[in-house]
C-alpha distance (Angstrom), angle and dihedral (degrees) to the residues before:
residue distance angle dihedral
X1 . . .
X2 3.75 . .
X3 3.84 92.0 .
X4 3.82 88.9 53.7
X5 3.75 91.3 48.6
X6 3.77 89.1 51.9
X7 3.83 90.1 49.6
X8 3.71 90.5 53.0
X9 3.82 91.6 48.8
X10 3.91 90.4 47.6
X11 3.83 92.3 49.5
X12 3.90 95.4 45.1
X13 3.88 87.6 47.2
X14 3.77 95.2 48.6
X15 3.75 90.8 49.4
X16 3.85 96.7 35.9
X17 3.86 84.3 -137.2
X18 3.76 135.3 93.9
X19 3.84 91.3 -157.1
X20 3.78 93.0 56.0
X21 3.75 91.3 46.2
X22 3.96 89.0 53.0
X23 3.77 90.1 50.0
X24 3.79 94.7 48.8
X25 3.88 94.0 44.7
X26 3.79 92.7 42.9
X27 3.91 91.6 -123.6
X28 3.66 132.3 115.6
X29 3.79 125.7 -90.3
X30 3.85 92.9 -114.5
X31 3.81 88.2 52.0
X32 3.83 89.5 57.9
X33 3.89 91.4 49.7
X34 3.77 88.5 49.0
X35 3.78 94.5 51.7
X36 3.80 90.9 46.4
X37 3.78 92.4 49.6
X38 3.77 86.5 50.9
X39 3.75 92.3 55.8
X40 3.83 93.8 44.4
X41 3.75 88.4 53.5
X42 3.85 92.0 48.8
X43 3.87 93.0 50.9
X44 3.83 91.4 33.5
X45 3.82 85.6 -133.2
X46 3.90 135.3 111.5
X47 3.63 108.8 -119.1
X48 3.83 104.8 -177.0
X49 3.77 135.7 40.9
X50 3.83 109.5 -143.1
X51 3.85 118.8 -147.0
X52 3.85 107.9 171.8
X53 3.63 108.3 -67.3
X54 3.88 94.0 -13.7
X55 3.74 127.5 81.3
X56 3.82 133.7 -166.0
X57 3.75 132.9 -169.6
X58 3.78 123.6 -104.0
X59 3.74 119.9 -141.0
X60 3.74 89.3 -93.1
X61 3.84 89.8 49.4
X62 3.81 91.0 50.1
X63 3.89 90.2 54.8
X64 3.88 91.7 47.7
X65 3.81 89.0 46.4
X66 3.84 90.8 55.7
X67 3.75 93.8 47.9
X68 3.88 95.1 42.9
X69 3.89 88.2 50.6
X70 3.76 90.0 56.0
X71 3.75 92.6 44.0
X72 3.90 94.4 55.2
X73 3.82 90.5 41.6
X74 3.85 86.6 56.9
X75 3.76 90.5 45.7
X76 3.75 90.4 55.8
X77 3.91 92.2 45.6
X78 3.86 89.2 48.6
X79 3.85 91.0 53.3
X80 3.79 92.2 45.3
X81 3.83 93.7 49.7
X82 3.81 92.5 43.0
X83 3.91 88.0 52.1
X84 3.75 91.8 50.6
X85 3.94 91.8 52.9
X86 3.81 90.4 43.3
X87 3.69 134.0 69.4
X88 3.74 98.8 -80.7
X89 3.74 100.9 95.5
X90 3.78 95.5 106.1
X91 3.85 136.5 50.2
X92 3.76 140.2 75.4
X93 3.78 129.7 -65.6
X94 3.75 122.0 -162.0
X95 3.91 106.9 -155.0
X96 3.80 127.8 -168.7
X97 3.82 113.3 -162.1
X98 3.76 133.4 177.3
X99 3.82 119.0 -124.9
X100 3.80 102.3 -99.6
X101 3.73 92.1 47.9
X102 3.74 94.1 47.3
X103 3.78 96.0 50.3
X104 3.89 102.7 35.4
X105 3.77 113.9 16.9
X106 3.84 108.8 32.0
X107 3.84 107.5 43.7
X108 3.76 96.7 81.6
X109 3.82 92.2 41.0
X110 3.76 92.2 49.4
X111 3.77 88.9 53.1
X112 3.81 91.8 49.9
X113 3.70 90.9 47.3
X114 3.86 93.6 50.9
X115 3.96 89.9 48.3
X116 3.88 88.3 54.6
X117 3.74 99.0 39.7
X118 3.75 106.6 25.9
X119 3.84 92.4 164.2
X120 3.85 94.6 61.5
X121 3.85 112.7 89.7
X122 3.77 115.7 -145.9
X123 3.73 121.1 -153.0
X124 3.96 113.1 -170.3
X125 3.80 127.4 -158.9
X126 3.80 111.0 -162.5
X127 3.76 112.2 -155.4
X128 3.88 140.2 126.1
X129 3.79 121.8 -81.9
X130 3.77 94.9 -92.3
X131 3.92 95.8 51.9
X132 3.82 91.8 44.4
X133 3.78 92.7 56.4
X134 3.84 90.2 44.4
X135 3.81 87.6 53.4
X136 3.68 91.8 50.1
X137 3.79 94.2 51.2
X138 3.73 91.2 48.9
X139 3.83 87.1 47.6
X140 3.82 95.5 -123.3
X141 3.88 85.3 132.8
X142 3.82 134.2 35.0
X143 3.81 96.6 -146.1
X144 3.75 135.9 16.5
X145 3.82 131.3 -155.2
X146 3.74 114.9 -161.0
X147 3.87 143.3 174.0
X148 3.85 95.9 -145.4
X149 3.63 140.3 41.0
X150 3.87 123.1 -130.7
X151 3.77 93.8 177.8
X152 3.79 99.6 -130.3
X153 3.72 111.2 178.0
X154 3.83 96.4 -134.5
X155 3.78 92.3 57.2
X156 3.78 130.0 82.0
X157 4.00 111.1 -143.6
X158 3.83 116.5 -154.6
X159 3.73 115.2 -176.4
X160 3.90 115.4 -144.1
X161 3.80 110.5 160.4
X162 3.80 134.7 28.5
X163 3.82 121.4 -132.9
X164 3.82 139.5 178.2
X165 3.79 131.7 -149.6
X166 3.83 111.8 -137.1
X167 3.75 129.4 -168.8
X168 3.85 105.9 -115.6
X169 3.94 137.2 -179.0
X170 3.71 139.8 159.1
X171 3.88 109.7 -59.6
X172 3.89 91.9 -123.1
X173 3.75 91.9 55.3
X174 3.76 109.1 118.8
X175 3.82 93.9 -130.3
X176 3.85 87.7 53.2
X177 3.79 90.0 58.0
X178 3.77 87.0 53.4
X179 3.81 90.5 51.7
X180 3.78 98.8 -148.6
X181 3.73 141.3 59.9
X182 3.88 125.8 -148.7
X183 3.73 120.7 -137.3
X184 3.74 91.8 -100.5
X185 3.92 90.8 50.1
X186 3.87 87.8 48.5
X187 3.74 90.3 58.0
X188 3.90 94.5 47.0
X189 3.90 103.2 41.0
X190 3.81 115.4 102.3
X191 3.67 105.5 -103.5
X192 3.77 134.8 -162.8
X193 3.80 118.8 -154.3
X194 3.77 140.1 -178.0
X195 3.76 124.1 -104.2
X196 3.81 123.4 -87.0
X197 3.74 112.7 -79.3
X198 3.81 96.1 33.8
X199 3.78 118.3 126.3
X200 3.76 91.2 -129.5
X201 3.71 90.1 60.4
X202 3.74 92.1 48.4
X203 3.83 89.8 57.9
X204 3.78 93.6 48.8
X205 3.84 92.7 50.8
X206 3.81 90.5 50.5
X207 3.89 89.5 51.1
X208 3.77 92.1 48.0
X209 3.72 93.0 47.9
X210 3.82 86.8 56.6
X211 3.81 88.8 54.5
X212 3.82 91.8 48.0
X213 3.94 88.7 -110.1
X214 3.78 136.2 121.1
X215 3.70 131.3 -150.0
X216 3.81 87.2 -108.8
X217 3.88 88.3 62.1
X218 3.79 89.3 63.8
X219 3.80 129.3 81.9
X220 3.77 95.2 -112.0
X221 3.82 105.5 -175.1
X222 3.78 98.8 176.4
X223 3.78 144.2 3.5
X224 3.78 116.8 -146.2
X225 3.89 129.5 -179.8
X226 3.80 99.6 -135.4
X227 3.73 140.8 45.9
X228 3.79 90.8 -130.9
X229 3.88 92.8 54.1
X230 3.84 88.2 51.9
X231 3.80 91.3 49.4
X232 3.73 92.9 49.6
X233 3.79 89.3 48.2
X234 3.81 93.2 51.6
X235 3.72 92.6 50.9
X236 3.93 90.5 63.9
X237 3.95 100.2 34.8
X238 3.76 140.9 51.8
X239 3.87 89.9 -117.4
X240 3.79 129.1 124.5
X241 3.84 132.6 -140.9
X242 3.76 138.3 -178.9
X243 3.89 106.1 -119.0
X244 3.78 136.0 173.8
X245 3.77 110.9 -95.4
X246 3.85 84.4 -131.7
X247 3.73 89.3 62.8
X248 3.71 101.9 55.7
X249 3.87 104.6 40.7
X250 3.79 92.1 115.5
X251 3.87 93.9 45.9
X252 3.82 90.6 52.1
X253 3.78 91.6 48.0
X254 3.77 94.1 51.1
X255 3.73 96.9 38.7
X256 3.59 103.9 -113.8
X257 3.72 98.4 122.3
X258 3.83 137.5 32.3
X259 3.69 131.5 -155.0
X260 3.76 116.3 -125.3
X261 3.84 119.6 -158.0
X262 3.83 118.7 -127.8
X263 3.80 133.3 -166.9
X264 3.82 124.6 -93.4
X265 3.78 132.1 29.9
X266 3.85 122.1 -20.6
X267 3.85 115.9 -97.9
X268 3.83 96.4 -117.2
X269 3.77 120.7 167.4
X270 3.75 143.9 157.8
X271 3.70 133.0 -119.9
X272 3.88 115.0 -128.9
X273 3.76 142.5 -150.8
X274 3.84 107.4 -143.4
X275 3.69 127.2 -160.4
X276 3.77 134.2 160.3
X277 3.77 115.0 -95.8
X278 3.88 112.4 -91.8
X279 3.70 92.5 -2.8
X280 3.81 105.1 91.2
X281 3.85 110.6 147.8
X282 3.78 111.4 -137.1
X283 3.86 97.3 -128.2
X284 3.82 90.5 47.9
X285 3.82 89.5 51.4
X286 3.88 88.0 51.8
X287 3.79 87.6 55.7
X288 3.80 92.1 47.9
X289 3.83 94.8 47.9
X290 3.90 88.1 47.0
X291 3.76 92.8 57.2
X292 3.72 93.7 44.1
X293 3.82 93.3 50.9
X294 3.69 94.8 46.8
X295 3.73 96.1 48.3
X296 3.89 88.4 54.8
X297 3.91 93.1 49.5
């Protein structure tokens, strides 16, 4: 019971929201409040400050969050090490991964995993976030790795890596030399975006909503189905795009692209592992724990 209460607290603290914690843990919001109250009574300390629909951590809550983060990290490492020693070093994993992750985040990790577990066969479906979630629900894959979150109730979402979308263009673009775009300029610049259903477009839409804008308010010049396609297009035009910082490291290093600041909040997001509630396949869990442990090292 205490472990689950701690998990409820950790999830609520990570999201700064009781409702999002309830959604992720598949329990009701009153149940989240009850578990938090139980912890507060146990520690004789107030853990959250409540302001309307928002919550923030007290100093005691910050301390408990640091400890609980370490505890759950150790749990994952324990499971990973036990799996390595157990009889789960062979088999077949059907992975589904969205485009940005397949091209820019996973290749090195997949190579390391294959070197450590050569008897495990990896089969990878490369689709956008919507299609990876659909494949998981229809049990065409064992584990999904996505760059957006649609909040489907039958899916468990486990964040494992932070990312940011940045506005980029060719380095010799006049606006790139200026280094920032006003809101009016943001609505006028020629923009290239990903297709409907992509995690990247989900994040852009969320940002625009906070700015009281819609995608239709922008000057969308072209819709492309891959980050590589967008990058190649940008190299030969004066267009702009919101792309994952993980996808343009090489272009920033060699001076092909520049980042242009834009008004409003940053487009931060997390990458997620997704699995069906209560149906996590052991070999797939081994891969998930392998990735999480290697990213922290």
